[in-house]
N, C-alpha and C positions, 0 to 999 in steps of 0.2 A: 813736617809740612803743616802749615797753619792756614785756617780759613777765618777770615775776619768779617764780622758783621757789625754795622754801625747802627746805633739806636739813638735817636734825637729826643731828648726830653726838654720841654719848655715850661717856664713858670711866668705868670703875669702878676704885675702889680700896678696899681693906679695911684699916681701921684699928681694931685690937682688936675684930674681929668686927662692926664696923659698916660697912655698905655705903654708900659715898658715890658719888653719880652727878653727874658734871659734863658738861654738854651745851653744845655750840656750834651756832649756827644760821648756815648759809652761804646767802647770797642770790646766785643766778645771774641776771644781767641780760643779756638778748639785745638787741643793737642791730641793727636791720635797715637795710641800705643797698640801693641800686639793684642793684648787681652782686654784692656780697659780703656775706653775713651772718656777723658775727663775734660771739664770746661773750666777755664779760669776767666775771671772778670776783672778788668782794669779800667778804671774811669779815666777818660781823657777830657780835661777841661780847657777849652779855648780861652785866649786872653779876653778879659771882660772889657766892655766899652767903658770909657770914663763916665763916672756917675755925675749927673747934673748937680749943680750947687744947691744945697738945701735952702728952702725958703722959710723964713722965720714965722710966716703967718700961720703956718699949719705944721704941726708936728708930723714927722714921717712915720708912717706905720711900720711896725717891725716886719721884716721880710718873712714870707711864708717859709716854713721849714721844708727842706728838701726831703723827699721820701727816701727811706733806706733802700739800698740796692741789694737785692738778694742774689746770691750766686746761682747759676744754672744748675739744676740737678745732674748728678753724674749719670752717664748712660750705663745700661746693663752690659756685663762682660760680653765681648764678641767671641763667639764660638768658631773654631776652625771647622769648616764644613768640607769633608773629604768626599769627592765625587765617587760614585760607584764605577768601577772599571767595566766598560762594555765588553771588551774582549781582552785577550792576553797582551802583554807588553811586548811589542815588536820593535827592535832597534833597526832603523833604516828599512822598515816594512819587510824585514826578513825574519822568518821564524827561527827560533833558537835551535841549535843542534845539541844532542846529548854530549855531555862532557864527563870525564872520568871522575871528577869530584864536584860537589855542590858549589854553585857560584851565586853570589849575592851582590846587589847594588842598592845603595841607599842614596836617594837624591840624584840618581844617575851615576854615582861613583862606586867603583868596586870596593867592597869591604871584605875582610877575611871571614871565613866560616869555620867555626869550631864544631866538630862532630863527636858525640859521645855515644858509642855503640853499647847498649845495655844488654842486648841479646840478639839472636838471629832474626827476631821480629819486632824489635823496639830500638829506637835511636832518637837522640835529641840533637837539634841543630841550633847554633847561636850565630846571629849576624847582626852586629850593632845592638840595638835594644830588642830586636825580635828574637824570641825563643819559640821553637817549634819542635814538638815531640810527636813522633809517628809510632803507631802500634798496629800490627797486623795479626789477624787470627791465624792459628796454626794451619788451618785448612785452606787458607787463601793466598799465602805467599810468604816471603821473607825479605829482609834487608841485607844485601850481600856487601861485604867489605873484603875485597881481595887483597892479596899481598902487594899488588902494584898500585895500592891506594885508590882503586876504583870502587866507587860507591854506587849501588844500583838497587832500586826497589823492584822486586819481582813479584808479580801477582797475576792471577788468571782473570780473563774477562768475567765481569759480574762480581768480582771481589770488591771489598771495601777497605779503606784505610781510615782508622780512627786517629784523630789528631787533637792536640791541645797545645796551649802556649800562652805567651804574655808579651808585654812590651809594645802594644799597638795603641793607637789613638781611640779613646772612647767615642762612640758615635760613627766611627768609620766602618769599613767592611773588611773581612778576610776572605779572599777568593782563591779557589783552586782551579787552574786551567790546564788543559792539554792543548798547546798551541798547534800541534800537528803541522799542516801545511799553511796555516793562516786562515784561509777561507773556510775551512771545515773545523775550526777550533771548537773545543768543547769545554764548557764550564761544569765542573764536578761538584763544587760546593760554594756557597755564598752565605756567610753568617755575620752577625753583628757582635762585637766583643762586649764584655761586661764593663761596668763603670770604672773598674780598676785596670782595664786594658787586657784582661785575660780572656781566653776564648777556648772553646772545645766543640767538636762535632765529628762528622765522618764524610769522606768523599767516596762516592760509589762509582766504580769503573764499569758502568753498564749503560745501555741505550734503551730507548723506548722502541716499540714495534715499528714506528714510523721513521725513525732516524737510522742513519748508517751505523752499523756496529763499530765499536772501537777497533782500530786496526791492530793486528798482532805484530809484535816486534818492539824494538827499542825506540823510545821517544823521550820527550821532556815533560816533567811535571813542574808547573810554575805556580808559586804561591805569591800573591800580591796583597800588600797591606799598606798601612800608613803609620809612621812613627808618631810618638807624642808631640814632636815638633812640626808635624804636618808634612814630612818628607815621604815620598813614595818608597817603599821597601819591596824588592823583588828577590825571591829566593828560587833558584832553579836546580833541579837534580834529575838524573837519569832514571827512567822507569821502564821496565821491560814487561809488556803485557804478553803473558804466555798463552800458548794454544790450550784450549780447554780439553776436556776428555772427549774420546771418540763419540760422535753422534751424526746421524744423517742430516744433510742440509735441507732446509725448507725454503720455499718461496716466501718472501717477506709478506707478513700479514696472514700467513697460513700456519696451522699447527701441525699438519701432517706433510711428510715428504711427497714430492710429485709422483704421479703415476703416468707412465708412458706406454702407449700401445706398441705392439710388436713392430719394430722397424722405425718407430718415431724417436725423436731425440730433442733435448733442450739443454741449456746451460745457464748458470747464474753467476753473478759477481756480487758479493755482499747481499745476497738474497734477491737481487734484481736480474731480470732476463738479460742475457748477453748473447750476441750472435756467435754461432759455432757451426762448423761444417763437419760432416762425417763422410769418410771414404773407406772402401774396403780394398784389400790387396789379396786376391785369391792365391797368388803365387806363394806369398809368405804366410797366408792364413792369419792376417791381422786386420783389425778395424782401427782407424785413426780418427780421433776427434780433435779438430784444430780450432783454437780460440784466437784472440787478437795477439797475445804474447805468450801463449802456452799451448801445449798439446799433450794428449794422453792416448796411448794405444792399448789394445786388448787382443789377446790371441783368440782366434775363431776356431770352431770345429771345422776341419777340412771340408766336410760335406756342405756346411752352410756357406763357407767361403766360395766354393765352386758355384753354388746356386745364386750368389749375389751378383746379378747382372746389372743392377742399378747401383751406381756408386754412392749417391746420396740416400741415406736411410737404409744401409745394408742390414739384412736380417742376421741377427746374432743368435747362434744356438750354443748353449752350454750343456755339457754332458756330466751327469752326476758321477761322483767318485773319480773325476779327472782333474788335471792341473790346468789352470788358466794363468797365463803370464800377463803382466801389465807393466807399463812404463810411462814416464812423463817427463816434461822439461818446462822451465819457466816458473819455478816455484821458489819459495823462500828457504834458503839453506838452514838445516837443522830442524825443520818442522816435520810434521807427519802427514803422509798421504794415506788415504783410507779407501777401501773398496767395499761397497755395501750392496745388498740384495734385499729387496722388499717387494710386496706389501708389508709383511711382517719383517721389520728391519733386522737383518742378519749381517753382522760384520764378518766378511770373508777373510780379510787380512789387512795389514798395514805395511808401510815402507817408509824409511827415513830419507829425506831429501839431502843430497850431498852438497859439498861446497860449491859445485857448479850449478846448482838449482835443478838437478835431475834426480830421478829415482827409478828403480826397477824392483820387481817382486813377483811372487807367484802365490796363488791361493788354491786350496782344494775345495772343489764343489762337493761338499760332504752330503751324502744322501741322508744322513741322520738329521741334518739341519735345513736342507733345501728340498722343497717339494717339487714334483713335476708340474709344469704348467708355465704360464706367462708371468713374467716378473719385470721389475724395473731395476736396472743395474746403475749404480751411482759411483763415480770416482770423485773424491773430494780432497782438496789440498789448499794450502795457503799460498796465494800469489805473492809476487815480489813486492807488491805495495801493501801487504799485510791483510788483505781482504780474501775471504774464502772464495775459491773457484770450485764449481761443481758441475759435472757433466752427467746427464741422465739419458739412458738408452733403454728402449724396450727390448727385452730378450725372451727367449723360451728355453726352458730346461727340460731335458729328456733323459731317459735311462739309456745306458750303453746298449742293451739288447734291442730296445726300440729303435735305436739309431742305425743298427746294422741292416744291410740289404740281404734278403734271404732268397735263394734260387730254389724253387720247389723241386726241379729235376735233380739238382745236385744233392738235395736233402734225401730224395728217394734212393739215389745211387749209394749215398753214404749209409743209409739204413740197410740196404741189401748187402752191402759189403760186410757190415757187422753180423748179419744173420749167417752168411757163409762162414765167417770166422768161427762163430759159435758152433755150427754144425761140424766143421772140420775138427774142432777140438773134441767134440763129443764122440765123433767117429774114431778118432785116434785113441781115445780112452777105451772104447769098446774093443778095438783090435789088441791093444796091450793086455787087456784083461784075458782075452782068449788065448794069447800066447803063453801067458803065465799059467793058465789052467792046464794047458796041454803038457807043459814041462813037468808039472807036478803029477800028472796022470802017468 
């Protein structure tokens, strides 16, 4: 493509008081290339008018010399400017799904990915010119390569992935995304490569106190960069964010777990309040907490179940050195459900969620670990969407002796019976001694 610009240059001469104008038109043609824009100058001379016949009376002055035409200076090299990706790359506005093996696209076209597994925590991926190496700390996860060719990065919430690589456009960006559902996508890293196209950094799988936590479970890690030719390169692989170690759930923005009064209750999803209903069943001695897509049940002391006349906010009494059963449904298969008692957080027990999303378990209310008094009971598990669900219920803990009803009359009768038995035994002993003495006499 050429753009032409015309420049008219004129020269004057005076022959016997007559003004003659001679003009030349110069065409400047600009040829655009990918990296350098150059300018070429070609003079275009229109046909000259016939010159008038010279008159002998006066010699013709020599024509003025035409000025030299200097070529236009060459423009500076044009740099390819790669825009920063605002969010993950979505094809058809649909978030990607985890695949068994890494997938790469360069310029929108699928390209093969070569994987070199160096150890359980280090691997290198090659797609076109892009080279990406991942490295995980021993305490934060591993890179799994199963026999069925399934590749997956496994790490806990709050873990970090160190990365390095090469083969990207200098001046562009290397970005790490979790596309998730699209509207809640998360950018984990955004760095600028070196002048030779190499890069290094780390991607932190964590959230701020104001953001939603990263969902637990299998999702997609997307790496977006630009090739030296200016093409967008997208590398995707499966990543499994594992459930962290057992810990009580807190309300977002607070450092301590919630405290509920006796009979009060609350629930959270991803640290934010969520509606929940509580009902008691005196016949089966159970309290049930119902959420939107999940439920949890707890065994009640029979006496507290009988006394629970109000369905909402039933009073829950736990007896020390007794067994409490718990169950639930609507949770992520393979994850862990936990039951806590605090103000001083005490993990009473855990259970594994089965393939149907349900769990059952039992815990001992150990008198060596649990004090008598009012407490908050919390059941905590991973919902089907990967976010933690927690139900909190105010309870009271009593000793077994204090929980028994004592009848003073029956206690007196029982004591009198024991006295009579002792007297009878003593009398029998005296009689036997007398009989033995007489026989010897």
